[in-house]
C-alpha positions in Angstrom: -3.5 -2.6 7.5 -6.2 -4.7 9.7 -10.0 -4.1 8.6 -8.7 -1.7 5.3 -10.3 -2.3 2.3 -10.0 -0.4 -1.3 -14.0 -0.6 -1.6 -17.0 -1.1 0.9 -20.0 -2.1 -0.7 -23.3 0.3 0.4 -26.3 -1.6 -1.0 -26.5 -4.1 -4.4 -25.5 -0.5 -6.7 -23.5 1.3 -5.0 -19.5 1.3 -3.9 -18.2 3.7 -1.8 -14.1 3.7 -2.2 -11.5 4.6 0.7 -8.4 6.3 0.5 -6.7 3.3 0.2 -7.9 2.6 -3.9 -5.7 6.9 -4.3 -3.8 6.9 -7.5 -0.3 9.0 -8.4 -1.7 11.5 -10.3 -4.4 13.3 -8.0 -5.1 12.6 -4.2 -8.9 13.0 -4.8 -8.5 10.5 -7.8 -8.4 6.3 -7.7 -5.6 4.4 -9.6 -7.1 2.8 -12.1 -6.4 -1.1 -11.2 -8.9 -1.5 -7.7 -12.4 0.3 -9.8 -11.7 -2.1 -12.9 -11.2 -5.0 -11.1 -14.2 -4.3 -8.7 -15.9 -3.7 -12.1 -14.7 -6.5 -13.6 -15.7 -8.7 -10.4 -19.2 -8.1 -10.3 -19.5 -8.8 -14.1 -17.8 -12.5 -13.1 -20.9 -12.4 -10.9 -23.3 -11.6 -13.0 -21.5 -14.3 -16.2 -22.4 -16.8 -13.9 -21.3 -20.5 -12.2 -19.4 -22.8 -15.2 -18.0 -19.7 -17.1 -15.1 -18.0 -16.8 -14.7 -14.2 -18.0 -11.9 -14.7 -20.6 -11.4 -11.1 -21.2 -12.0 -7.5 -20.6 -12.4 -4.0 -21.8 -12.4 -1.3 -20.0 -12.4 2.6 -20.7 -12.1 5.5 -18.5 -13.3 9.0 -20.0 -12.6 10.4 -16.9 -10.1 10.4 -13.5 -12.3 7.7 -11.2 -13.0 9.9 -7.8 -12.6 8.7 -4.3 -15.9 8.5 -2.9 -19.1 6.8 -3.3 -20.2 4.9 -6.9 -23.0 3.4 -8.4 -22.8 0.2 -11.2 -25.2 -0.6 -14.0 -24.8 -3.8 -15.3 -26.6 -5.1 -17.9 -26.5 -9.2 -20.6 -24.9 -8.2 -24.1 -25.2 -11.8 -24.9 -27.0 -14.7 -23.4 -25.7 -18.1 -25.2 -24.4 -21.7 -23.9 -20.7 -21.2 -25.0 -20.5 -17.1 -24.9 -21.5 -14.7 -22.8 -21.0 -11.0 -23.1 -21.4 -9.1 -19.6 -21.3 -5.5 -20.1 -21.1 -2.1 -17.0 -21.1 0.8 -16.2 -19.7 2.9 -13.3 -20.8 5.9 -12.1 -19.8 8.9 -10.0 -22.6 11.1 -7.5 -23.0 13.7 -10.2 -24.1 10.6 -12.4 -20.7 11.2 -14.7 -20.0 8.4 -16.5 -15.9 7.3 -15.1 -16.2 3.8 -16.5 -17.5 1.4 -18.9 -16.4 -2.7 -19.2 -17.5 -5.2 -21.1 -16.5 -8.5 -20.5 -16.5 -11.7 -22.2 -17.4 -14.7 -20.7 -16.3 -19.0 -21.8 -18.3 -21.9 -20.5 -16.3 -24.5 -19.8 -15.9 -27.8 -20.5 -13.2 -31.0 -20.0 -11.0 -31.2 -23.3 -9.4 -34.7 -22.0 -5.9 -33.9 -23.2 -2.9 -33.7 -21.0 -0.9 -30.8 -22.6 1.9 -28.8 -20.6 1.3 -25.3 -19.7 3.6 -22.6 -21.6 7.3 -23.0 -19.1 7.4 -20.3 -16.5 10.4 -17.7 -18.5 10.6 -15.3 -15.8 11.7 -15.1 -12.3 9.7 -16.5 -10.0 8.5 -13.8 -6.8 10.6 -15.8 -4.2 13.4 -14.6 -6.8 12.7 -10.7 -6.8 13.3 -7.9 -4.9 10.9 -5.6 -2.9 10.6 -2.2 -4.5 8.2 1.0 -3.7 7.3 3.0 -6.4 8.4 6.3 -7.2 5.1 7.8 -5.9 5.2 6.1 -3.1 4.0 7.9 0.3 3.2 6.8 4.4 -0.5 7.8 3.4 -3.0 5.4 2.5 -3.5 5.5 -1.2 -2.9 2.2 -4.0 1.0 2.5 -3.6 1.1 1.3 0.0 -1.5 -1.2 -0.9 0.4 -3.0 -2.9 3.3 -5.1 -2.8 5.5 -5.1 -5.2 9.0 -6.5 -6.5 11.3 -6.6 -9.7 12.8 -9.7 -10.7 14.3 -8.0 -14.4 14.6 -4.1 -14.8 14.3 -0.8 -13.1 12.2 2.6 -13.4 12.7 4.3 -16.0 13.9 1.8 -18.7 10.7 0.7 -19.9 11.1 -2.8 -20.0 11.0 -4.9 -16.8 9.6 -8.1 -15.2 7.8 -6.8 -12.3 5.7 -8.4 -9.4 1.9 -7.4 -7.2 0.2 -8.6 -4.4 -2.9 -7.0 -3.0 -2.1 -6.1 1.0 -5.7 -5.5 1.6 -9.3 -7.0 0.1 -11.3 -5.2 -2.6 -14.2 -5.5 -1.0 -14.7 -6.0 2.9 -15.7 -9.4 4.2 -14.6 -11.1 0.7 -11.8 -12.8 -0.7 -10.7 -10.9 -4.0 -11.0 -13.6 -7.2 -8.3 -14.6 -9.5 -9.7 -11.9 -12.1 -10.0 -9.0 -9.6 -6.5 -9.7 -8.7 -5.2 -9.9 -12.3 -7.2 -6.5 -12.8 -5.6 -4.9 -9.7 -2.1 -5.6 -10.8 -3.0 -5.3 -15.2 -3.5 -1.5 -14.4 0.0 -0.7 -13.4 1.6 -2.4 -16.9 2.4 1.2 -17.4 3.7 2.3 -14.4 6.5 -0.2 -13.4 8.0 0.1 -17.1 7.8 3.8 -17.3 9.8 6.0 -19.5 9.6 9.0 -18.7 9.5 10.4 -14.4 6.1 10.7 -12.9 7.6 13.7 -11.0 8.2 15.4 -14.2 5.3 13.6 -16.7 1.7 11.9 -16.6 1.3 8.7 -18.6 -2.4 8.1 -17.9 -4.1 5.4 -19.6 -7.7 5.7 -20.3 -8.4 2.2 -21.3 -6.7 -1.0 -19.9 -7.8 -4.6 -22.0 -6.9 -7.7 -21.1 -7.2 -10.8 -22.4 -6.3 -14.5 -20.4 -6.4 -18.3 -21.4 -6.2 -19.3 -17.4 -7.4 -17.5 -14.3 -3.8 -16.8 -12.2 -3.3 -19.1 -8.7 -2.2 -17.4 -6.0 -1.5 -14.5 -4.4 1.1 -12.4 -7.0 1.0 -11.2 -10.1 3.6 -10.7 -12.8 4.1 -8.3 -14.8 6.1 -8.3 -17.9 5.8 -5.4 -19.5 7.3 -2.4 -22.1 6.3 1.1 -22.4 7.1 2.5 -25.6 5.8 6.2 -27.1 5.7 8.8 -29.8 7.4 12.4 -29.4 3.5 13.5 -29.8 2.4 12.2 -26.5 0.6 9.2 -27.4 2.2 5.5 -25.7 1.3 1.9 -25.1 2.0 -0.4 -22.3 2.4 -4.0 -23.5 2.1 -6.2 -20.2 2.3 -10.5 -20.6 0.8 -11.3 -17.7 2.0 -13.8 -15.0 1.3 -16.3 -12.1 3.5 -18.5 -10.2 3.3 -20.7 -12.4 3.9 -19.3 -15.9 1.9 -16.9 -18.0 -2.2 -16.4 -17.9 -2.5 -13.7 -20.5 -1.9 -10.3 -21.7 -2.4 -6.8 -20.7 -2.8 -3.3 -23.1 -2.5 0.2 -22.0 -3.2 3.4 -25.1 -1.4 5.9 -22.9 -1.9 9.7 -22.4 2.0 11.4 -22.0 2.6 15.4 -21.1 4.7 17.2 -19.7 2.9 18.4 -16.2 2.2 21.9 -16.0 
């Protein structure tokens, strides 16, 4: 996949999505992981040096198309210890396709020796390679991500999975820990699916990720569980990991519908 990326930056505000962002529900629309990472990374840049993004709340009012996207950013809160930055992503027709708010905290040295939360799940090296149920040979998100299962299986609704980006998010740039995390975190509902993607859609109109520390390394772990009501609503709750242990949590609301 040499030379391939999820996005190409055309100017300060415009980004072009490639076919590697393609999701499982439509050949014209992106998986929400790559654009969430794109927006989150740009808000991370806006927060600036000395600040770390600890929460990103994303809303997806309509499917994000594969094509050119325009990003608008602004500062909502500009404090010495806390910053709030917001972004909106528009398609070529000017329709809002994603909005995001990020909370960033200033870093300090506490001078305290504290052990990190213990690793309580199998590592990536202890996990098995697996393909998404909707995987095919065409360029798309499923082919652009390495996926391993440490426990559970598709359809059981409760799994531990590891994901790693096989492509850069942006041409000529190394993904940041936040970008790696957001690219994978939007798959919490995908890995912990309780219904078949061949019979149902389970789209998330939002994604909220809160982190107590930055991820280390390429692999992002997801101890994910999906629960749903027969009225068509659901929730994917994902504890996020790197190879050292827990790093935070992701939550997705789900709209579950039978395919027509």
